[in-house]
PQR file with spaces between the fields and no chain letter, atoms N, CA, C, O and H, PARSE charges and radii, in Angstrom:
ATOM       1  N    MET     1     165.113  175.607    9.488 -0.4000 1.5000
ATOM       2  CA   MET     1     164.636  174.324   10.030 -0.0000 2.0000
ATOM       3  C    MET     1     164.491  173.013    9.334  0.5500 1.7000
ATOM       4  O    MET     1     164.571  171.935    9.925 -0.5500 1.4000
ATOM       5  N    LYS     2     164.295  173.133    8.187 -0.4000 1.5000
ATOM       6  CA   LYS     2     163.998  171.958    6.953 -0.0000 2.0000
ATOM       7  C    LYS     2     165.175  171.461    6.880  0.5500 1.7000
ATOM       8  O    LYS     2     165.391  170.250    6.906 -0.5500 1.4000
ATOM       9  H    LYS     2     164.230  174.008    7.708  0.4000 1.0000
ATOM      10  N    ASN     3     166.198  172.489    6.766 -0.4000 1.5000
ATOM      11  CA   ASN     3     167.839  171.754    6.444 -0.0000 2.0000
ATOM      12  C    ASN     3     167.936  170.958    7.872  0.5500 1.7000
ATOM      13  O    ASN     3     167.892  169.731    7.781 -0.5500 1.4000
ATOM      14  H    ASN     3     166.023  173.473    6.745  0.4000 1.0000
ATOM      15  N    TYR     4     168.039  171.424    8.950 -0.4000 1.5000
ATOM      16  CA   TYR     4     168.309  170.694   10.306 -0.0000 2.0000
ATOM      17  C    TYR     4     167.783  169.602   10.507  0.5500 1.7000
ATOM      18  O    TYR     4     168.475  168.701   10.981 -0.5500 1.4000
ATOM      19  H    TYR     4     168.074  172.420    9.024  0.4000 1.0000
ATOM      20  N    LEU     5     166.598  169.413   10.244 -0.4000 1.5000
ATOM      21  CA   LEU     5     165.872  168.528   10.384 -0.0000 2.0000
ATOM      22  C    LEU     5     166.019  166.643    9.165  0.5500 1.7000
ATOM      23  O    LEU     5     165.735  165.463    9.369 -0.5500 1.4000
ATOM      24  H    LEU     5     166.036  170.146    9.859  0.4000 1.0000
ATOM      25  N    ARG     6     166.644  167.492    7.932 -0.4000 1.5000
ATOM      26  CA   ARG     6     167.004  166.675    6.842 -0.0000 2.0000
ATOM      27  C    ARG     6     167.533  165.245    7.353  0.5500 1.7000
ATOM      28  O    ARG     6     167.146  164.110    7.072 -0.5500 1.4000
ATOM      29  H    ARG     6     166.874  168.451    7.767  0.4000 1.0000
ATOM      30  N    ASN     7     168.549  165.699    8.198 -0.4000 1.5000
ATOM      31  CA   ASN     7     169.523  164.372    8.582 -0.0000 2.0000
ATOM      32  C    ASN     7     169.150  163.419    9.896  0.5500 1.7000
ATOM      33  O    ASN     7     169.972  162.694   10.457 -0.5500 1.4000
ATOM      34  H    ASN     7     168.863  166.621    8.426  0.4000 1.0000
ATOM      35  N    TRP     8     167.867  163.545   10.248 -0.4000 1.5000
ATOM      36  CA   TRP     8     167.315  162.703   11.473 -0.0000 2.0000
ATOM      37  C    TRP     8     167.213  161.448   10.944  0.5500 1.7000
ATOM      38  O    TRP     8     166.815  161.193    9.807 -0.5500 1.4000
ATOM      39  H    TRP     8     167.199  164.133    9.792  0.4000 1.0000
ATOM      40  N    ASN     9     167.613  160.580   11.860 -0.4000 1.5000
ATOM      41  CA   ASN     9     166.756  159.251   11.246 -0.0000 2.0000
ATOM      42  C    ASN     9     166.302  158.581   12.650  0.5500 1.7000
ATOM      43  O    ASN     9     166.353  159.311   13.639 -0.5500 1.4000
ATOM      44  H    ASN     9     167.936  160.787   12.784  0.4000 1.0000
ATOM      45  N    PHE    10     165.893  157.338   12.798 -0.4000 1.5000
ATOM      46  CA   PHE    10     164.963  157.014   13.695 -0.0000 2.0000
ATOM      47  C    PHE    10     165.412  156.960   15.279  0.5500 1.7000
ATOM      48  O    PHE    10     164.693  157.362   16.194 -0.5500 1.4000
ATOM      49  H    PHE    10     165.851  156.745   11.994  0.4000 1.0000
ATOM      50  N    MET    11     166.506  156.488   15.416 -0.4000 1.5000
ATOM      51  CA   MET    11     167.608  156.613   16.430 -0.0000 2.0000
ATOM      52  C    MET    11     167.425  157.769   16.885  0.5500 1.7000
ATOM      53  O    MET    11     166.759  157.745   17.920 -0.5500 1.4000
ATOM      54  H    MET    11     167.090  156.162   14.673  0.4000 1.0000
ATOM      55  N    ARG    12     167.849  159.162   16.428 -0.4000 1.5000
ATOM      56  CA   ARG    12     167.853  160.281   17.049 -0.0000 2.0000
ATOM      57  C    ARG    12     166.860  160.939   17.585  0.5500 1.7000
ATOM      58  O    ARG    12     166.889  161.755   18.507 -0.5500 1.4000
ATOM      59  H    ARG    12     168.390  159.182   15.587  0.4000 1.0000
ATOM      60  N    VAL    13     165.762  160.454   16.818 -0.4000 1.5000
ATOM      61  CA   VAL    13     164.384  160.933   17.287 -0.0000 2.0000
ATOM      62  C    VAL    13     163.961  160.405   18.271  0.5500 1.7000
ATOM      63  O    VAL    13     163.294  161.028   19.097 -0.5500 1.4000
ATOM      64  H    VAL    13     165.738  159.791   16.069  0.4000 1.0000
ATOM      65  N    LEU    14     164.398  158.578   18.441 -0.4000 1.5000
ATOM      66  CA   LEU    14     164.277  158.015   19.659 -0.0000 2.0000
ATOM      67  C    LEU    14     164.782  158.313   21.036  0.5500 1.7000
ATOM      68  O    LEU    14     164.262  158.135   22.137 -0.5500 1.4000
ATOM      69  H    LEU    14     164.940  158.072   17.770  0.4000 1.0000
ATOM      70  N    ARG    15     166.120  158.896   20.619 -0.4000 1.5000
ATOM      71  CA   ARG    15     166.750  159.241   21.819 -0.0000 2.0000
ATOM      72  C    ARG    15     166.551  160.696   22.231  0.5500 1.7000
ATOM      73  O    ARG    15     166.932  161.116   23.324 -0.5500 1.4000
ATOM      74  H    ARG    15     166.542  159.040   19.724  0.4000 1.0000
ATOM      75  N    LEU    16     165.943  161.444   21.323 -0.4000 1.5000
ATOM      76  CA   LEU    16     165.228  162.486   22.008 -0.0000 2.0000
ATOM      77  C    LEU    16     164.033  162.701   22.706  0.5500 1.7000
ATOM      78  O    LEU    16     163.820  163.564   23.558 -0.5500 1.4000
ATOM      79  H    LEU    16     165.633  161.102   20.436  0.4000 1.0000
ATOM      80  N    VAL    17     163.158  161.719   22.212 -0.4000 1.5000
ATOM      81  CA   VAL    17     161.630  161.149   22.896 -0.0000 2.0000
ATOM      82  C    VAL    17     162.225  160.686   24.063  0.5500 1.7000
ATOM      83  O    VAL    17     161.969  161.551   24.900 -0.5500 1.4000
ATOM      84  H    VAL    17     163.330  161.018   21.520  0.4000 1.0000
ATOM      85  N    LEU    18     162.916  159.750   24.617 -0.4000 1.5000
ATOM      86  CA   LEU    18     163.720  159.112   25.505 -0.0000 2.0000
ATOM      87  C    LEU    18     164.040  160.176   26.505  0.5500 1.7000
ATOM      88  O    LEU    18     163.743  160.094   27.697 -0.5500 1.4000
ATOM      89  H    LEU    18     163.124  159.048   23.937  0.4000 1.0000
ATOM      90  N    GLY    19     164.599  161.073   26.008 -0.4000 1.5000
ATOM      91  CA   GLY    19     165.225  162.206   26.813 -0.0000 2.0000
ATOM      92  C    GLY    19     163.948  163.110   27.650  0.5500 1.7000
ATOM      93  O    GLY    19     163.748  163.378   28.835 -0.5500 1.4000
ATOM      94  H    GLY    19     164.840  161.140   25.040  0.4000 1.0000
ATOM      95  N    ILE    20     163.385  163.345   26.649 -0.4000 1.5000
ATOM      96  CA   ILE    20     162.198  164.080   26.913 -0.0000 2.0000
ATOM      97  C    ILE    20     161.357  163.583   28.097  0.5500 1.7000
ATOM      98  O    ILE    20     160.913  164.196   29.067 -0.5500 1.4000
ATOM      99  H    ILE    20     163.548  163.127   25.687  0.4000 1.0000
ATOM     100  N    PHE    21     161.259  162.190   27.706 -0.4000 1.5000
ATOM     101  CA   PHE    21     160.533  161.477   29.012 -0.0000 2.0000
ATOM     102  C    PHE    21     161.207  161.299   30.091  0.5500 1.7000
ATOM     103  O    PHE    21     160.653  161.448   31.181 -0.5500 1.4000
ATOM     104  H    PHE    21     161.620  161.692   26.917  0.4000 1.0000
ATOM     105  N    ILE    22     162.514  160.951   29.995 -0.4000 1.5000
ATOM     106  CA   ILE    22     163.178  161.151   31.461 -0.0000 2.0000
ATOM     107  C    ILE    22     162.964  162.677   32.317  0.5500 1.7000
ATOM     108  O    ILE    22     162.679  162.742   33.512 -0.5500 1.4000
ATOM     109  H    ILE    22     162.964  160.831   29.110  0.4000 1.0000
ATOM     110  N    ILE    23     163.161  163.798   31.456 -0.4000 1.5000
ATOM     111  CA   ILE    23     162.889  165.079   31.879 -0.0000 2.0000
ATOM     112  C    ILE    23     161.289  165.353   32.862  0.5500 1.7000
ATOM     113  O    ILE    23     160.979  166.074   33.811 -0.5500 1.4000
ATOM     114  H    ILE    23     163.392  163.745   30.485  0.4000 1.0000
ATOM     115  N    VAL    24     160.683  164.485   32.132 -0.4000 1.5000
ATOM     116  CA   VAL    24     158.997  164.743   32.338 -0.0000 2.0000
ATOM     117  C    VAL    24     158.843  163.930   33.474  0.5500 1.7000
ATOM     118  O    VAL    24     158.163  164.352   34.410 -0.5500 1.4000
ATOM     119  H    VAL    24     160.934  163.899   31.362  0.4000 1.0000
ATOM     120  N    GLN    25     159.411  162.758   33.531 -0.4000 1.5000
ATOM     121  CA   GLN    25     159.216  161.863   34.878 -0.0000 2.0000
ATOM     122  C    GLN    25     160.284  162.577   36.344  0.5500 1.7000
ATOM     123  O    GLN    25     160.105  162.607   37.562 -0.5500 1.4000
ATOM     124  H    GLN    25     159.963  162.416   32.770  0.4000 1.0000
ATOM     125  N    GLY    26     161.246  163.004   35.551 -0.4000 1.5000
ATOM     126  CA   GLY    26     162.270  163.741   36.785 -0.0000 2.0000
ATOM     127  C    GLY    26     161.535  164.901   37.199  0.5500 1.7000
ATOM     128  O    GLY    26     162.016  165.477   38.175 -0.5500 1.4000
ATOM     129  H    GLY    26     161.391  162.980   34.562  0.4000 1.0000
ATOM     130  N    ILE    27     160.197  165.528   36.564 -0.4000 1.5000
ATOM     131  CA   ILE    27     159.380  166.771   37.154 -0.0000 2.0000
ATOM     132  C    ILE    27     158.621  165.978   38.150  0.5500 1.7000
ATOM     133  O    ILE    27     158.485  166.136   39.363 -0.5500 1.4000
ATOM     134  H    ILE    27     159.807  165.060   35.771  0.4000 1.0000
ATOM     135  N    MET    28     158.170  165.103   37.351 -0.4000 1.5000
ATOM     136  CA   MET    28     156.581  164.872   38.232 -0.0000 2.0000
ATOM     137  C    MET    28     157.433  163.854   39.648  0.5500 1.7000
ATOM     138  O    MET    28     156.524  163.471   40.386 -0.5500 1.4000
ATOM     139  H    MET    28     158.281  164.975   36.365  0.4000 1.0000
ATOM     140  N    ALA    29     158.430  163.494   40.033 -0.4000 1.5000
ATOM     141  CA   ALA    29     159.226  162.569   41.113 -0.0000 2.0000
ATOM     142  C    ALA    29     160.223  163.875   41.809  0.5500 1.7000
ATOM     143  O    ALA    29     161.082  163.790   42.686 -0.5500 1.4000
ATOM     144  H    ALA    29     159.168  163.805   39.434  0.4000 1.0000
ATOM     145  N    LYS    30     159.784  164.957   41.124 -0.4000 1.5000
ATOM     146  CA   LYS    30     160.502  166.060   41.980 -0.0000 2.0000
ATOM     147  C    LYS    30     162.180  165.648   42.104  0.5500 1.7000
ATOM     148  O    LYS    30     162.760  165.927   43.154 -0.5500 1.4000
ATOM     149  H    LYS    30     159.085  165.026   40.412  0.4000 1.0000
ATOM     150  N    GLU    31     162.834  165.056   41.121 -0.4000 1.5000
ATOM     151  CA   GLU    31     164.054  164.545   41.360 -0.0000 2.0000
ATOM     152  C    GLU    31     164.971  165.392   40.270  0.5500 1.7000
ATOM     153  O    GLU    31     164.813  165.133   39.077 -0.5500 1.4000
ATOM     154  H    GLU    31     162.363  164.830   40.268  0.4000 1.0000
ATOM     155  N    TRP    32     165.943  166.419   40.677 -0.4000 1.5000
ATOM     156  CA   TRP    32     166.343  167.074   40.107 -0.0000 2.0000
ATOM     157  C    TRP    32     167.676  166.299   39.061  0.5500 1.7000
ATOM     158  O    TRP    32     168.043  166.757   37.979 -0.5500 1.4000
ATOM     159  H    TRP    32     166.071  166.629   41.646  0.4000 1.0000
ATOM     160  N    LEU    33     168.234  165.033   39.733 -0.4000 1.5000
ATOM     161  CA   LEU    33     169.290  164.352   38.889 -0.0000 2.0000
ATOM     162  C    LEU    33     168.627  164.000   37.766  0.5500 1.7000
ATOM     163  O    LEU    33     169.082  164.244   36.648 -0.5500 1.4000
ATOM     164  H    LEU    33     167.935  164.661   40.612  0.4000 1.0000
ATOM     165  N    LEU    34     167.479  163.386   37.969 -0.4000 1.5000
ATOM     166  CA   LEU    34     166.483  162.711   36.989 -0.0000 2.0000
ATOM     167  C    LEU    34     166.476  163.847   35.678  0.5500 1.7000
ATOM     168  O    LEU    34     166.759  163.587   34.509 -0.5500 1.4000
ATOM     169  H    LEU    34     167.109  163.188   38.877  0.4000 1.0000
ATOM     170  N    ILE    35     166.058  165.198   36.252 -0.4000 1.5000
ATOM     171  CA   ILE    35     165.793  166.288   34.984 -0.0000 2.0000
ATOM     172  C    ILE    35     167.124  166.886   34.196  0.5500 1.7000
ATOM     173  O    ILE    35     167.084  167.415   33.085 -0.5500 1.4000
ATOM     174  H    ILE    35     165.827  165.409   37.202  0.4000 1.0000
ATOM     175  N    GLY    36     168.498  166.660   35.129 -0.4000 1.5000
ATOM     176  CA   GLY    36     169.892  167.062   34.609 -0.0000 2.0000
ATOM     177  C    GLY    36     170.134  165.646   33.615  0.5500 1.7000
ATOM     178  O    GLY    36     170.752  165.719   32.553 -0.5500 1.4000
ATOM     179  H    GLY    36     168.531  166.230   36.032  0.4000 1.0000
ATOM     180  N    LEU    37     169.626  164.537   34.067 -0.4000 1.5000
ATOM     181  CA   LEU    37     170.374  163.261   33.199 -0.0000 2.0000
ATOM     182  C    LEU    37     169.299  163.575   31.863  0.5500 1.7000
ATOM     183  O    LEU    37     169.899  163.669   30.793 -0.5500 1.4000
ATOM     184  H    LEU    37     169.123  164.478   34.929  0.4000 1.0000
ATOM     185  N    GLY    38     167.863  163.739   31.791 -0.4000 1.5000
ATOM     186  CA   GLY    38     167.109  163.782   31.046 -0.0000 2.0000
ATOM     187  C    GLY    38     167.500  165.400   29.770  0.5500 1.7000
ATOM     188  O    GLY    38     167.392  165.366   28.544 -0.5500 1.4000
ATOM     189  H    GLY    38     167.375  163.662   32.660  0.4000 1.0000
ATOM     190  N    GLY    39     167.837  166.329   30.424 -0.4000 1.5000
ATOM     191  CA   GLY    39     168.628  167.190   29.775 -0.0000 2.0000
ATOM     192  C    GLY    39     169.705  166.899   28.979  0.5500 1.7000
ATOM     193  O    GLY    39     169.824  167.388   27.855 -0.5500 1.4000
ATOM     194  H    GLY    39     167.925  166.357   31.420  0.4000 1.0000
ATOM     195  N    LEU    40     170.664  165.988   29.562 -0.4000 1.5000
ATOM     196  CA   LEU    40     171.944  165.585   28.771 -0.0000 2.0000
ATOM     197  C    LEU    40     171.278  164.697   28.032  0.5500 1.7000
ATOM     198  O    LEU    40     171.566  164.839   26.843 -0.5500 1.4000
ATOM     199  H    LEU    40     170.568  165.591   30.474  0.4000 1.0000
ATOM     200  N    PHE    41     170.295  163.601   28.284 -0.4000 1.5000
ATOM     201  CA   PHE    41     169.962  162.858   26.724 -0.0000 2.0000
ATOM     202  C    PHE    41     169.098  163.392   26.053  0.5500 1.7000
ATOM     203  O    PHE    41     168.648  162.608   25.217 -0.5500 1.4000
ATOM     204  H    PHE    41     170.062  163.486   29.249  0.4000 1.0000
ATOM     205  N    SER    42     168.597  164.488   26.024 -0.4000 1.5000
ATOM     206  CA   SER    42     168.041  165.628   25.177 -0.0000 2.0000
ATOM     207  C    SER    42     168.681  166.432   24.289  0.5500 1.7000
ATOM     208  O    SER    42     168.263  166.804   23.192 -0.5500 1.4000
ATOM     209  H    SER    42     168.963  165.125   26.702  0.4000 1.0000
ATOM     210  N    LEU    43     169.947  166.740   24.934 -0.4000 1.5000
ATOM     211  CA   LEU    43     171.099  167.704   24.129 -0.0000 2.0000
ATOM     212  C    LEU    43     171.679  166.890   23.375  0.5500 1.7000
ATOM     213  O    LEU    43     171.926  167.440   22.301 -0.5500 1.4000
ATOM     214  H    LEU    43     170.286  166.438   25.825  0.4000 1.0000
ATOM     215  N    MET    44     172.089  165.632   23.416 -0.4000 1.5000
ATOM     216  CA   MET    44     172.968  164.917   22.690 -0.0000 2.0000
ATOM     217  C    MET    44     172.130  164.900   21.252  0.5500 1.7000
ATOM     218  O    MET    44     172.643  165.419   20.260 -0.5500 1.4000
ATOM     219  H    MET    44     171.888  165.186   24.287  0.4000 1.0000
ATOM     220  N    PRO    45     171.030  164.381   21.196 -0.5600 1.5000
ATOM     221  CA   PRO    45     170.482  164.231   19.711  0.2800 2.0000
ATOM     222  C    PRO    45     170.333  165.822   19.139  0.5500 1.7000
ATOM     223  O    PRO    45     170.505  165.973   17.930 -0.5500 1.4000
ATOM     224  N    LEU    46     170.140  166.558   19.648 -0.4000 1.5000
ATOM     225  CA   LEU    46     169.921  167.975   18.947 -0.0000 2.0000
ATOM     226  C    LEU    46     171.250  168.622   18.518  0.5500 1.7000
ATOM     227  O    LEU    46     171.289  169.441   17.600 -0.5500 1.4000
ATOM     228  H    LEU    46     170.000  166.436   20.630  0.4000 1.0000
ATOM     229  N    MET    47     172.583  168.144   19.363 -0.4000 1.5000
ATOM     230  CA   MET    47     174.013  168.537   19.070 -0.0000 2.0000
ATOM     231  C    MET    47     174.351  167.692   18.105  0.5500 1.7000
ATOM     232  O    MET    47     175.321  167.986   17.407 -0.5500 1.4000
ATOM     233  H    MET    47     172.551  167.478   20.108  0.4000 1.0000
ATOM     234  N    ASN    48     173.507  166.262   17.818 -0.4000 1.5000
ATOM     235  CA   ASN    48     174.015  165.348   16.989 -0.0000 2.0000
ATOM     236  C    ASN    48     175.617  164.717   17.743  0.5500 1.7000
ATOM     237  O    ASN    48     176.505  164.333   16.982 -0.5500 1.4000
ATOM     238  H    ASN    48     172.719  166.022   18.386  0.4000 1.0000
ATOM     239  N    ILE    49     175.805  164.681   19.180 -0.4000 1.5000
ATOM     240  CA   ILE    49     177.539  163.967   19.776 -0.0000 2.0000
ATOM     241  C    ILE    49     176.736  163.008   20.265  0.5500 1.7000
ATOM     242  O    ILE    49     175.518  162.939   20.429 -0.5500 1.4000
ATOM     243  H    ILE    49     175.084  164.993   19.798  0.4000 1.0000
ATOM     244  N    GLY    50     177.968  162.011   20.543 -0.4000 1.5000
ATOM     245  CA   GLY    50     177.922  160.767   21.101 -0.0000 2.0000
ATOM     246  C    GLY    50     178.367  160.039   20.151  0.5500 1.7000
ATOM     247  O    GLY    50     178.786  160.485   19.083 -0.5500 1.4000
ATOM     248  H    GLY    50     178.957  162.067   20.409  0.4000 1.0000
ATOM     249  N    CYS    51     178.307  158.773   20.485 -0.4000 1.5000
ATOM     250  CA   CYS    51     178.717  157.655   19.745 -0.0000 2.0000
ATOM     251  C    CYS    51     177.715  157.417   18.426  0.5500 1.7000
ATOM     252  O    CYS    51     178.287  157.026   17.409 -0.5500 1.4000
ATOM     253  H    CYS    51     177.967  158.411   21.353  0.4000 1.0000
ATOM     254  N    CYS    52     176.582  157.575   18.373 -0.4000 1.5000
ATOM     255  CA   CYS    52     175.558  157.423   17.484 -0.0000 2.0000
ATOM     256  C    CYS    52     175.980  158.077   16.469  0.5500 1.7000
ATOM     257  O    CYS    52     175.988  157.463   15.402 -0.5500 1.4000
ATOM     258  H    CYS    52     176.118  157.893   19.200  0.4000 1.0000
ATOM     259  N    GLY    53     176.549  159.787   16.484 -0.4000 1.5000
ATOM     260  CA   GLY    53     176.434  160.573   15.562 -0.0000 2.0000
ATOM     261  C    GLY    53     177.947  160.616   15.135  0.5500 1.7000
ATOM     262  O    GLY    53     178.936  160.150   15.701 -0.5500 1.4000
ATOM     263  H    GLY    53     176.543  160.286   17.351  0.4000 1.0000
ATOM     264  N    THR    54     177.806  161.410   13.811 -0.4000 1.5000
ATOM     265  CA   THR    54     179.174  161.847   12.780 -0.0000 2.0000
ATOM     266  C    THR    54     180.092  160.738   13.164  0.5500 1.7000
ATOM     267  O    THR    54     181.223  160.992   13.580 -0.5500 1.4000
ATOM     268  H    THR    54     177.003  161.789   13.351  0.4000 1.0000
ATOM     269  N    SER    55     179.701  159.657   13.055 -0.4000 1.5000
ATOM     270  CA   SER    55     180.886  158.607   12.882 -0.0000 2.0000
ATOM     271  C    SER    55     181.494  158.086   13.840  0.5500 1.7000
ATOM     272  O    SER    55     182.442  157.326   13.641 -0.5500 1.4000
ATOM     273  H    SER    55     178.783  159.451   12.716  0.4000 1.0000
ATOM     274  N    GLY    56     181.043  158.410   15.111 -0.4000 1.5000
ATOM     275  CA   GLY    56     182.401  158.514   16.385 -0.0000 2.0000
ATOM     276  C    GLY    56     182.473  156.806   16.627  0.5500 1.7000
ATOM     277  O    GLY    56     183.096  156.678   17.681 -0.5500 1.4000
ATOM     278  H    GLY    56     180.273  159.027   15.272  0.4000 1.0000
ATOM     279  N    CYS    57     182.160  155.651   16.187 -0.4000 1.5000
ATOM     280  CA   CYS    57     182.660  154.677   16.383 -0.0000 2.0000
ATOM     281  C    CYS    57     183.156  154.038   15.285  0.5500 1.7000
ATOM     282  O    CYS    57     183.484  152.851   15.285 -0.5500 1.4000
ATOM     283  H    CYS    57     181.653  155.755   15.331  0.4000 1.0000
ATOM     284  N    ASN    58     183.239  154.915   14.171 -0.4000 1.5000
ATOM     285  CA   ASN    58     183.990  154.252   12.891 -0.0000 2.0000
ATOM     286  C    ASN    58     185.431  154.289   13.228  0.5500 1.7000
ATOM     287  O    ASN    58     185.708  155.266   13.923 -0.5500 1.4000
ATOM     288  H    ASN    58     182.973  155.879   14.172  0.4000 1.0000
ATOM     289  N    THR    59     186.515  153.457   12.923 -0.4000 1.5000
ATOM     290  CA   THR    59     187.590  153.329   12.709 -0.0000 2.0000
ATOM     291  C    THR    59     188.328  153.405   11.342  0.5500 1.7000
ATOM     292  O    THR    59     187.849  152.799   10.384 -0.5500 1.4000
ATOM     293  H    THR    59     186.291  152.663   12.358  0.4000 1.0000
ATOM     294  N    PRO    60     189.617  154.213   11.194 -0.5600 1.5000
ATOM     295  CA   PRO    60     189.832  155.107    9.970  0.2800 2.0000
ATOM     296  C    PRO    60     190.396  153.654    8.940  0.5500 1.7000
ATOM     297  O    PRO    60     191.207  152.805    9.308 -0.5500 1.4000
ATOM     298  N    ILE    61     189.832  153.701    7.869 -0.4000 1.5000
ATOM     299  CA   ILE    61     190.563  152.807    7.023 -0.0000 2.0000
ATOM     300  C    ILE    61     191.990  152.927    6.431  0.5500 1.7000
ATOM     301  O    ILE    61     192.197  154.062    6.003 -0.5500 1.4000
ATOM     302  H    ILE    61     189.173  154.391    7.569  0.4000 1.0000
ATOM     303  N    SER    62     192.773  152.285    6.322 -0.4000 1.5000
ATOM     304  CA   SER    62     194.215  152.389    6.011 -0.0000 2.0000
ATOM     305  C    SER    62     194.097  152.485    4.193  0.5500 1.7000
ATOM     306  O    SER    62     193.559  151.737    3.377 -0.5500 1.4000
ATOM     307  H    SER    62     192.605  151.363    6.670  0.4000 1.0000
ATOM     308  N    LYS    63     194.860  153.753    4.048 -0.4000 1.5000
ATOM     309  CA   LYS    63     195.041  154.076    2.546 -0.0000 2.0000
ATOM     310  C    LYS    63     196.421  153.305    2.009  0.5500 1.7000
ATOM     311  O    LYS    63     196.985  153.602    0.956 -0.5500 1.4000
ATOM     312  H    LYS    63     195.297  154.361    4.711  0.4000 1.0000
ATOM     313  N    SER    64     196.771  152.468    2.744 -0.4000 1.5000
ATOM     314  CA   SER    64     198.198  151.897    2.077 -0.0000 2.0000
ATOM     315  C    SER    64     197.920  150.833    0.855  0.5500 1.7000
ATOM     316  O    SER    64     197.040  149.975    0.779 -0.5500 1.4000
ATOM     317  H    SER    64     196.313  152.227    3.600  0.4000 1.0000
ATOM     318  N    ASN    65     199.005  151.187   -0.116 -0.4000 1.5000
ATOM     319  CA   ASN    65     198.776  150.435   -1.419 -0.0000 2.0000
ATOM     320  C    ASN    65     199.765  149.280   -1.549  0.5500 1.7000
ATOM     321  O    ASN    65     199.864  148.557   -2.540 -0.5500 1.4000
ATOM     322  H    ASN    65     199.719  151.884   -0.054  0.4000 1.0000
ATOM     323  N    LYS    66     200.548  149.186   -0.333 -0.4000 1.5000
ATOM     324  CA   LYS    66     201.536  148.103   -0.091 -0.0000 2.0000
ATOM     325  C    LYS    66     200.870  146.883   -0.212  0.5500 1.7000
ATOM     326  O    LYS    66     199.714  146.684    0.159 -0.5500 1.4000
ATOM     327  H    LYS    66     200.468  149.773    0.473  0.4000 1.0000
ATOM     328  N    LYS    67     201.841  145.820   -0.895 -0.4000 1.5000
ATOM     329  CA   LYS    67     200.999  144.600   -1.255 -0.0000 2.0000
ATOM     330  C    LYS    67     201.428  143.886    0.213  0.5500 1.7000
ATOM     331  O    LYS    67     202.457  144.274    0.765 -0.5500 1.4000
ATOM     332  H    LYS    67     202.780  145.982   -1.196  0.4000 1.0000
ATOM     333  N    VAL    68     200.646  142.886    0.792 -0.4000 1.5000
ATOM     334  CA   VAL    68     200.440  142.127    1.815 -0.0000 2.0000
ATOM     335  C    VAL    68     201.350  140.764    1.512  0.5500 1.7000
ATOM     336  O    VAL    68     200.829  139.916    0.788 -0.5500 1.4000
ATOM     337  H    VAL    68     199.809  142.570    0.343  0.4000 1.0000
ATOM     338  N    GLU    69     202.579  140.537    1.991 -0.4000 1.5000
ATOM     339  CA   GLU    69     203.263  139.409    1.890 -0.0000 2.0000
ATOM     340  C    GLU    69     202.837  138.131    2.465  0.5500 1.7000
ATOM     341  O    GLU    69     201.809  138.386    3.093 -0.5500 1.4000
ATOM     342  H    GLU    69     203.003  141.226    2.579  0.4000 1.0000
ATOM     343  N    ASP    70     203.108  136.890    2.566 -0.4000 1.5000
ATOM     344  CA   ASP    70     202.612  136.036    3.048 -0.0000 2.0000
ATOM     345  C    ASP    70     203.986  135.584    4.057  0.5500 1.7000
ATOM     346  O    ASP    70     205.157  135.590    3.678 -0.5500 1.4000
ATOM     347  H    ASP    70     203.942  136.683    2.055  0.4000 1.0000
ATOM     348  N    ILE    71     203.455  135.168    5.534 -0.4000 1.5000
ATOM     349  CA   ILE    71     204.621  135.065    6.207 -0.0000 2.0000
ATOM     350  C    ILE    71     204.643  133.735    6.357  0.5500 1.7000
ATOM     351  O    ILE    71     203.573  133.200    6.646 -0.5500 1.4000
ATOM     352  H    ILE    71     202.503  135.163    5.842  0.4000 1.0000
ATOM     353  N    THR    72     205.866  132.879    6.196 -0.4000 1.5000
ATOM     354  CA   THR    72     206.393  131.666    6.319 -0.0000 2.0000
ATOM     355  C    THR    72     206.805  131.314    7.784  0.5500 1.7000
ATOM     356  O    THR    72     207.808  131.935    8.134 -0.5500 1.4000
ATOM     357  H    THR    72     206.736  133.313    5.961  0.4000 1.0000
ATOM     358  N    TYR    73     206.313  130.522    8.679 -0.4000 1.5000
ATOM     359  CA   TYR    73     206.793  129.585    9.559 -0.0000 2.0000
ATOM     360  C    TYR    73     207.385  128.450    9.408  0.5500 1.7000
ATOM     361  O    TYR    73     206.877  127.551    8.738 -0.5500 1.4000
ATOM     362  H    TYR    73     205.498  130.018    8.395  0.4000 1.0000
ATOM     363  N    GLU    74     208.822  128.309   10.156 -0.4000 1.5000
ATOM     364  CA   GLU    74     209.333  126.838   10.230 -0.0000 2.0000
ATOM     365  C    GLU    74     209.043  126.727   11.856  0.5500 1.7000
ATOM     366  O    GLU    74     208.985  127.673   12.641 -0.5500 1.4000
ATOM     367  H    GLU    74     209.234  129.040   10.700  0.4000 1.0000
ATOM     368  N    GLU    75     208.880  125.355   12.147 -0.4000 1.5000
ATOM     369  CA   GLU    75     208.793  124.500   13.256 -0.0000 2.0000
ATOM     370  C    GLU    75     210.136  124.733   13.611  0.5500 1.7000
ATOM     371  O    GLU    75     211.038  124.826   12.779 -0.5500 1.4000
ATOM     372  H    GLU    75     208.927  124.586   11.510  0.4000 1.0000
ATOM     373  N    VAL    76     210.296  124.835   14.889 -0.4000 1.5000
ATOM     374  CA   VAL    76     211.393  124.841   15.964 -0.0000 2.0000
ATOM     375  C    VAL    76     211.151  123.580   16.971  0.5500 1.7000
ATOM     376  O    VAL    76     210.322  123.640   17.880 -0.5500 1.4000
ATOM     377  H    VAL    76     209.563  124.759   15.565  0.4000 1.0000
ATOM     378  N    ARG    77     212.132  122.184   16.663 -0.4000 1.5000
ATOM     379  CA   ARG    77     212.125  121.249   17.909 -0.0000 2.0000
ATOM     380  C    ARG    77     213.091  121.132   18.556  0.5500 1.7000
ATOM     381  O    ARG    77     213.089  120.394   19.541 -0.5500 1.4000
ATOM     382  H    ARG    77     212.805  122.135   15.925  0.4000 1.0000
């Protein structure tokens, strides 16, 4: 359990709290859709999935050693 909680940051905890809040509001309003959405939003930080986790939004870095040459343009009239 200690190893599982080691990689948690503020945003991950906030997403879990908001998901639980949505579940509680869904139970109070007796709305199954809110309970389902709250479950989904609570499951995402628990599994560390989504755009905010595991570098989902990063683009790969090019590992090319090629030298970039300047391109010259000539004006056509």
